[in-house]
N, C-alpha and C positions, 0 to 999 in steps of 0.2 A: 363575254367575260364571265358571266355567271356559270356557263357550262365548264369553263376551265377550272372553276373552283370545285369541281368534282374530284380534283386531286385530293389525296387523303387528308381532309380537314378534320376527320376523326383521327386524332393523333394516336400513334401506336403506343402499346404498353412498353414498359421497360423490358430488358432482356429477361426471358423466362428462367426461372430457377427450377431445379429438380426437386423431387421429394427429399427431405421430409416436410417441405412447406405445404400448408393447406391451400386448397384452391380458393380462388377469390370469392366464389359464390358462397361456399361454406363459411368463409370468414365474415362476409357481410351479414349473414343470418345471425351469427353469434355476437357480432359487435356492431350493431347498427349505429350506435351513437358516436363511434370513432370517425365516421365519415362526415364531411362538411354538410351543413344544412340539415342534419338529422335531428329528430326530436330528442329532448333530454330524457335520460334514463333515471330510474329511481335508485339504481345501484351504481357504485363507483366503477367507472368504465375500465380504466387501466388496471385496477386491482383484479378484476375478473380476467382481463386479458393476460396479465403477466403471471398470475398465480394459479390459473385454472388447472394446469396440467401437472403441477408439482407439489402444491401445498394442500394438504387435506383440510377441509373446513374446520374440523375440530381442533387442529393443532395451532397454538399461538405462534406468531412469528417472532423469532429470536433475532434481533438486529445484530447481536454479536456474532451469531453463527453465520450471518450473511456477509459481514464485513471482514471476511478472512483475508489474511495477508497473502498476496500473490505477486508474482513478478510478471510485469507486462513486457512484451518484446520491445526493445528499444528504451525501456524505462527502468532497467534494473538498478538496484541500489549499489552504486559503484564505491566500494570501500577503498579503491585505489586512487580516487579522485585527488589530484594534486600531489600524489606520491609516486615513487617508482613502482612498476608493476610487480605484484606478488600474487601467487595463486597457491592456496594451501594443498591443492591436489597435484601440483607439479613436484616431481622428485628432484633431488639435487642435479641429477644428470639432465633432466628436462629443462630445469632453469638455466643450466649451462648452455644447452642448445639454443634456448631463447635469447640468452645474452649474446651468443655468437651471431645470431640472425639480425639482432637490432644494432649490432656494432656498425659504426659508420664505415669501417673498412671492409665490411662483408661484401663479397662478390656473388651474384646469383649463380655463377658457375660452380660455387662451392656447396650448393644446396644438397647435392647428392651425398657428398662425403660427410657433411654435418649430420644429416638425418639418419644416414646409415649407422652411425655410431649409436644413436638412440635405440635403434632396433636390435643392434648386435647384443646389447646387454641382457636381452630377454631370450636369447637363443637357447639357453640352458634350462629355462623354465617355461615351456610352451603353454602349460595350463593357465598360467597367470598372464600370459602375453596379451591376449585380447583386451581384457579389462584395463590393465595398466597402460597399454599403448593408446587405447581410446582416450583415457584421461589425460595422457601426455599430449596427444595431438590436439585435443580440445583446449587444454591450457595454453599451448603454444599459439594456436590460431587466435584465441581470445587476446593473448598478450600482444601479438602483432597487430590486431585490430586496435588495441589501446594506443599503440604507437603510430597509428595511421599508416601502417605498412600493408595496405590492402593487396597489392600485387604479390607481395611476398607470401602473405597468408594464403592467397589463391594458389600460389606455386607450391606451398606445402601440401595443401589439400590435393592438388592434382598429382603430386609426387606419390602421396600415400595411395591415391586412387589407382595409380598405375601399377601397384604391386599386386602379386597374385593373391596375397592374403588380405587384400583391402576390405573384403566383406566382413572380416573378423574385427577390423580396427575402426572403420568408418561407421558411425551410426547417425541417426537422424538429428541428434543433438549437435554434432559437428556440422551437418548439412545446414541446420537452421541458423547456426551462428555465422557461417560463411555467407549465406544468402542475406541475412540481416545486415551484416557488415557491408556487403556490396551495395545493398539498398541505401544505407545511410551515406555511402560515398557517391550516390547518384548514378551508380552503374547497374541500373535495373535490367537492362538488356543482357548484360553478362550474367547476372543472377538467374534470369529466366532461361537463358541457354544452358546454364549449368544444371538447373533442375530438369529441363527437357532431356538432356543427355543422360542424366542419371536414370530417368524414367525409361528411356529407350534401352539402357543397359540392364534393365531388370532390377534396379535398386528399389527396395520396398519402402517408398516414401510414406511418412506419416503426417498427421495433421499439423505438427509443429513446423515441418519443412514447408508445407503448403502455406501455412499461415504467415511464415516469414516472408515468402514471396508476395503474398497478398498485401502485407503491411508495407513492403518495399514499393510496390506499385502505387498503393494509396498515398504513401508519403511523397511520391514524385508527381502526384496529380494524374497518374495514368489509371483513371478509375475504371474505364472499360476493360483494360487488361486485368485489373484486380477482380472484376466480375467474372472474367473468363477463367481465371485460375480457380476461383471459388467453385464455378460450375464443374471444372475438371476434377477438382478434389471430391466433389459429391459423386461424380460418375465413377471415381475410383473406390467409392465406398468408405471414404474417410469421414467420420462424424465431426462436424465443426465443434470447437470448444467455445467457451464464453469469449475468449480473446478473439477468435475468428469472427463470431457474430458481432462483437463490438466494432471490429475494424470494418466489416461489411456494412454495418448500420451507418457508420460514419461516411462510407463511400456513397451510400444511398442519399445521405443528406447533401453531400458535395455535388452529386449528380442531379439534385433537384427532383428526385423521384416523387410521385404523388404520395400524399400522406397515407392513403389507403394501402399502398404497396409497402410503405415503411412499417405500418402496423401489421401487415401480413407477415413480414419478415420476423417481427418480434413474436407473433403468434406461432410461426413455425419453430422458432427457437424454443418456446415454451413446450410445444408438443414434442420436441426432441429431448425434453427433460433437462434443459439448460436454464438455470435460474439467473435472471438479470442481477446486476449489481449497480452500485451508485454510478459507475462509469456509463453503464447502459442508459440510465435515466438522464444523465447529463448530455449524452450524445443525442438522445431523443429530443431533448429541448433544443439543442443546437440545430437539429434537422428542421425545426420550425422556422428558422431564420429566413430561408430563401423565399418561401411562399407567404411570409408575414402571417404565420399561423399562430397568432397570440392566444386564441382561445384554446387550441390544442396544447400549446406549451403550458398554459396555466393548469390544464387537466393533468398533464404529466407531472408537473411540480407538486400538485396536491396529492396525487397517488404515490409519488415518491416518499412523501412524508408519512402517508397512511400505512405503507408496508414496512416502515421502520428505518428508512434511510434518512440521515440528516443532511440537508443541503449544505454545500460548502461554497467556498469562494467561486469555484468554477460554475457551480449551479446558478448562483445568483447573477454572475456576470453573463452567463448564457441567456438566462431569462430576461435580464435587463436589455440585452442586445436584441432579442426577439421583439420586445415592445418598442425599442428604438426603430427597428426596421419596419415595424407596423405603424409607424407614425403615431405612437401613443406615449408621448413623453410623461404624462401625468402618472400612468401606471408604472413607467420606468422609475420614477422618483419614489413611488411606494415600495418598489422592490429594494431600492437603496435604503430606505428607512428600516425595512424588515431586516436587511442584511446587517446594518449597524446595530440594531436592537439585539440580534443574536450573536453579537461579539465579533463579527467579521469586519475587518478594516477595508474600506474601499481602496482599490488600487488604481493605477493609471488606466488600466483596462476598463474599470468600472466607469470612471469619469469620461473616458473617450466615447464609450457607448452612449452615455447620457448626452454629451455634447452633440454627438451625431444625431440623436433622437430629436433634439431641438432644432439643429441646423437643417434637417430634412424638411421640417415644416416651416422653415423661414423664420423661426423664432431666434434670431441671431443675438439679440440683446441678452436673452436668457442663457444662450450658449456661452456668451462671453462672461456672464455672471458665474457660471459653473467653472469656467477656466480660472477666474479669480478666486473662487471658493477652494478649488483644488490647490492653487498655489498657496493659499492661506494655511492649508493643512500640510504644507511642506512637500507636496507632490509636484515635481517639475514637469511642465508640458513636454511631450515628445513630438516626434515628427508626425505621428498620427493625429495628435491634437491640433497642431497647426494646419495640417493638410485638410482636416475636416472643416475647420473654420474658413480656410481659404476657399474651399469648394462651396461652402454655404454662401459666402459673400459673392462669389462668382455667379452662382445660380440666381441669386437675388438681383444681379446686375449692378452690384456695388464694387466696381473694379478697384477704385482707390483704396477702399478698406481691405479688399482681398490682397492687394499688393502691400498694404501696411502690415498685414499678418505675415506675409512672406519676408518682409524686411526685418520684422521683430524676430522671426524664426532664425534668420541668419545672424542677427546681432546677439542672440542668446547662444550662439555656437551650435545650434541644432542643424545638422546637415540635411538638406532636402533629399528625399528618396525618389524612386521612380513614380510613386503615387503623386508626389508634389508636382513633379514635372508634367505628369499627365494632366493634372488639374489646370496648370498654366497653359498647356497646349489647348485644352478645351476652351479656356477663357478667351485667349487670343483668337482662336479659330471661330468661335461663335460670334465674335465681334467683327469678323471679316479681316482681321489683322494677320494675314497669312505670313508676312515677313517676320513679325515678332514670333509667330507660332513656330516657324522653321528655325529661328534662332534658339528657341527653347529646345527643339529637337536636337540641334547641334550641341547645345550645352550639356545634354545628357552624355554624349560621347566625351566631351571635354572634361567632365567630372569622373571619367573612367567608369561610367555607368553603362548599362546595357538596356536597350528598349525591351519592354515585355509585351505580352499579348494585349494588355490593356492600352499600351501606347498606340499600337496599330489599330485597335478597335476604336480608340478616340479619334484618330485621324480619319477613319472610315466614317464615323458619325459626324464629324465636323464637315467633311466634304459633302456628305449626304444632306446635312442640314442646309447647306448652301446650294443644293441642287446641282452639284458638280459631278455628274455621273461618270465622266471620263476619268476624273481624278480618283473616284471610288474604285474603279476597275484597276487603275494603275497601282494604287496603294495596296490593293488586295494581292496583285501579282508580286509586288515588291516584298510584301509580308511573307509570301510563300517562298520567294527566292532567299529570304533571310533565314529560312529554316523553321518558321513558325507554322505549326499545323492548326488549321481552323478548328475551333471547338465551339461549343454551344453559344457562348456569348458573341463570338465572331459572326456566326450565322445569324443570330438575332439582330446584331448591329447591321449586317448586310441587308437583311430584309427591310429594316427601318430605313437604311440609307437609300436603297433603290426606290422604295415607295415614296420617299420625300422628293426624289428626283423625278417623280412621275413615271418611273419605269416599273409599272405594276407587274408586268409579265416576268421581268428579271427578278423581282422580289419573290414571286411565287416559285420561280425556277430555283432560287437559292434554298427555299423551304424544302423543295423536293430533294435537292442534293443533300440537305441536312439529314433527311430521313434515310436516304440511300446510304449515307455514311455511318448509319447506326447511332447517330446522336439523339438522345432522348429529349424531346421537347419539354419545356417546363412553362411555368407561369409567364416568364418573360417572352417565350416563343409565342404563346397565345396572344399576349398583348402586342407583340410586334406584328403578327398577322392581322389582328384587329385594327391596328393603326394603319396598316396598308389598305385594308378594306375601307376604313374611314375616309381616306383621301379620295377614294373613288365614289363615296356616297353609297356603298353597297350595304344598306342597312338590313336587308332581309338575311343576307349571309352572316352578317355580324350577330344578329339575334339568334341564329342557329348555333353559332359558335358559343355564345353566352349560355344557351341552354345545355350544350354539351359540357361546358365547364361545370355548371351547376349539377350536372348529372353524376358528379363524382370524379371527373377527370382532374380538375384543378379548381381551387377555390378562387373566385374572382376577387380582385382587389380594387383599390380606388383608381388605378390606371386603366383597368378594364372598363370601368364606367366612364372614364374620361374619353376613351376611344368611342364609346357608344354615343356620348354627347356630340362628338365630332362627326360621326357618321350620320347622325340625324340632321345636324346642321348642313352638311354637304349634300345630303340626300333630300333636302327641303322638307323634312318631316318635322315641322315646327311643333305640331301637337304632341308628338312622341317626346320631343325635347322638353316641352313644358311639363309633361307627366313625370319624366325622370327627374326634372328639377324639383318638383314638388316632393318627390320621395326623398330627395337630398335635404331639402329645407325642413321636412317634418321629422327626419331622423330615421326613416325606414332604411335608407342607405346612409351610413355614417357620413356626416358632412365634413370630410377631411378638407384641409386647406387646399390641396391640389384640385379637388372637385369643384370647390367654390370658385377658384381661379379659372378653371376651365369653363365654368358657366359664364363668367364675365367675358371670356374670349369668344365663345361660340355665339352668345347673344350680340356681341359687338359685330362679329362677322356677318350676322344676319340683319344688322342695322336695326335692332330692336332696342331703342334707347331706354325705355322704362324698365324693361327686363334686365338690361345691362346694369343700370344703376341699382336695381334691387339686389342683384347678385353681388355687386361690389359692397353694398351696405351690409349684406349678410356676412360677407367675409370679414369686415371690420368688427361687426357685432360679436362674432365668435372669438375675437381676439387675435386673429391671424394677420400677419403683415403682408401687404401686397408685394409681389415681386415685379421685376422689370417688364415681364410679359403682360401681366395684369394691367399695369399702368399704361403700357403701350396700347392695349385694347381701348382704354378710356380715352387716350389721346386720339386714337383713330376715329372713334365714333363721334367725338366732339368736333374733331377737325373736319370730318365729312359733312357735318351739319353747320359748319361755319360758326360754331359756338366758341369764339375766341377766348372769352373770359374764362369759361370752364376749362378750356385747353391750358390756359396759363396757370390756373389753379393746380392742375395736375403737374405741370412742369415745375412749378415752385415747390410742390411737395417732394418731387423727385430730387430737386436740388438740395432742399433742406435735410432730406433723409439720407443723402449720400449715394443716391443711385446714379449710375453712369448711363446717360442716354445711348441707346443702340442705333444701328442703322434704321431699324424699323421705326423708332421714335422720329428720327429726322425725315424719313420718307413720308410719314403722316403729316408732319409740319409742312413739307414741300407741297403735298396734296392740298392742304388747307389754303395755303397762300396762292397756289396756282389757279384756284377757282375764285379768288377774291380780287378786289381792286388793287391790292398790294401784291400783284403777281410777281413783281421783280424780287420780292423777299424770298421766293422759292430758290433762286440762284444763290442768294446770300447763305441760305441754309446749306446748299450744296457745297459752297466754299468752306463753310464751317466743318463739314464732314471731312473734306480733304485735308484741312488744316490739322484735324485731330488724328490723322493717319489711318482713317477708316476708308476702305475701298468702297465707293458707291457701286450699286448694282444697276441693272438695266431699268428697274422701276424708278430709281433716282433720276437718271437722265431722261427717261420718257416723260416723267412728271414735269421737269423744267422745260423740256421741249414743248409740251402741251401748253404750259403757261404762256410762252412766247407766241406760239402759233395761234392760240385762241385770241390773242390781242393783236394779231397782224404783224408781229415783229419777227418776220421770217429770217432776217439776217442773223439775229441773235439765236434763233432756233437752229439755224444751220451751223453756227459756231459751236453750240452745245453738241450737235450731231457729230461734228468732226472730233470734238474732244472725247466723246464716247468711244469712237473708233480708235483713237490714239491710246485709250486706256486698255484696249484689248477686248472690249465688249462688242459683240456683233449685234447690230440693230435687229429687232424682231418685227413681226407684222404690226404690232401696236405702234412702234416707232414710225414705220412707213405710213400707216393709216392716218396718223396725226398730221403728217405733212400733206398727204393726198387730200384729206378733208379740208385743210386750210387753203390749199391751192384752188380746189374746186369752189369753195365758198367765196374766194376772191376773183372768180372767173378766170383763173390762170390754168385753163384746162390742158394746154399743151405741156406746161410744166408738170401737171399731175400725171399725164399719160407717160411722159418721159420717166417720171419717178417709178411708175408701175413697171415699166420696161426694165428699169435699173434693178428693182427689187427682185424681179423674176430671174434676171441674169445672175444675181448674186445668191440665188438659192432660197429666197424667201417667197413662199407661196401666198398669193393674195387670198383673202377670205371674203365673205359676203359684205362685211363692212367697207372693204376697199372699194368695191364697185357700187355699193349703195351711195357712197359719198359722191361719186362721179354722176350717177343718175340723178340724185337729189339736187346736185348743183345746177345741172341743166334745167331740170323741171322748175326750180325756184325762179329761174329767169324766163320761164315760159318758152324754153327752147327744146320742146319735146322732139322735134325732128332730129336735132343734133343728138339727143339722148338715144333715139332709136338707131341712128347711124352708128353711135358708139357701141351699142349692144350688137348690132349686125356685124360689125367689124372686129368684135372682141376676140374672135378666134385667131386673128392675125397677131393680136397683141399677146394673147395668152393661149397657146396651142392646147393646153391641158384643160381649158374651161369645158365644163360638162354642158350637155344640151339642157339638162334640168335647170342649171344656173342661168342660162340664157333665157329660158322661158320665165323663170322667177323674176328676172330683171325687167323683161317686157311687161309682165303683169304689174310690176311696181310703177312703171311709167304710166300705165293706164290709170292706176289707183291715184297717183299724184295729180294727174290731169283732171280726173273727175272730182 
């Protein structure tokens, strides 16, 4: 397995850009402090970065000169908003043509005759023809765009392009407008084909035409295509403008490019003599969201003010959101205070970011307080507010409160959106309530909604979480059949889903396909690969990836260290786990709530009671609320040790705090009872699970079967076995081994052998424990001769038994006899 990891775990760089960008080595030398984990500098970092090439040191910066009025593509100040279309550059004849085109009775077959009249009036004045006709065509195209007549606008453009004198009439302003219009209408492919055909026909395209297409691609989420157009533009010798750079910078952020690459883009922008504006700074801060780069965002914010730009609502909301996604709610609140101090009124966006920050860390009471505070200021919660709270309660395992939020949302007249439905799908799916999950899926269609890529990703994650690899593959095929193209989050989800199903090779195969598809890996990709390695206990490979990340590829976050804790636990590296835990407790690694919760989980998994209780205590001491996973870990370790009173304490806390017990909770309780004198209670717990509409898994049934077999109640064990089969679950080797061991212990060797024959016939391969039970049963009764006979004839029972296994069992008989 380690050899297979020689596949490119050194994740590739983003798509290369052409000059004028500086190469990465040169950039690193000039801006060392912009990279993660670099030493602090005595000079303001971004001031040097952003002003180095265009502002002379002796010249003071004039903020007024920087905040010039400009029109952004797609953001023009529309003086016609809410009024009939007027254009001061349209002649009366041009306005008459436009009126004819927008008339409801207009037939597209009349296009030639209507436009021909416009051109005829200039036949006698050929010198003025080009300028006037260009202005007329531009005004008409804009007017048709205003009235949403995109096909007709494209028809006008193509009609003019078909004329012999089109090169005198069509200019890049018309091209930019028509491409921008098609982009806003979601017809990016048509816009791209139009630009390509113009290029092939020798039309001299300028930066505005290219920038319009880049903006159209970016606005439709087609980020890689936007990058390709940007590269093509550079190859054609078009110098990007500030608008171009700002759009590409936004694309970099959406694509999750490494921070060093984002900084290199800005550095190249400066070297090209293009000065950033406030929009550039706001976009830079937004770029910090995906990687939780709160330190970098704070630097950009400080430098923005230093060079003379005043933060606005967009700036504060973006910075606040970065802190929220970085699980730093206290810093987010400080941004809110500064925002209000500087005269900016918090909006619904502001509060939603704050609520999200608290909900991410499980601080749901604080999140609800913020909602009430928001309502007190007259700001009505929207669908994002409710969905964030619903997701927070779902993640904490408080299903009743989650559904309470959903009902309140509907009562308030707030219609759920696809994000709400996705959260409900996740909640039901994670609880094993697949019937309810599919009802939500069907409700999306009933509400005239459409599933999105997140819906499919959620289904993939749910089935992966439940180890249902066949369903993962089926959903992925159905998703592609529905027309969804896998993107980075899909690949990340698939890597996680297959690794959770134990299909490590498939997870790595998905990772390779992701790279081959040209999708740039990001922090989530690294974390998904680390999580896959963690399940296999491959700690050496995980440490190599962590070193690679720290080397400038990607800044590790709390989820990275969570995977490292899991890989140490699964790799039996307890000392390494202890060392990492001490770094978290001491603050060398920031003790995020999710890290402390993970410590509880891994220590419980390793059955280290003192360490588990310490991690749980640290979690509470830091003011974090435990979630259902953390509480389940406590139930599990107490249950395994038969600490019934402690288990009940946790269960009472769950009940009082509104937590909904999950299947994991119930399985731990079944385990506890199955090993106790009150073993019959394990079936009562199973009945409670079924009554609550939760589907038991194979662990549930195996545990109850063990409870009865251990106490010689084979009839009841067989009944549960039949019930398991009727539920659609196939017995595994653990199921069969439980029966075999019980039969052998009760000297029912014929029944045990019949069962082994049955399990082989039904495709379940016996393991060492299967045959150990048989041999040990004979030896316990001093029937060594029968044990040897069993081993000597084992080939007849199990044709696939290896010679090594036969030798091992013979040695075991000798060992038991001696």
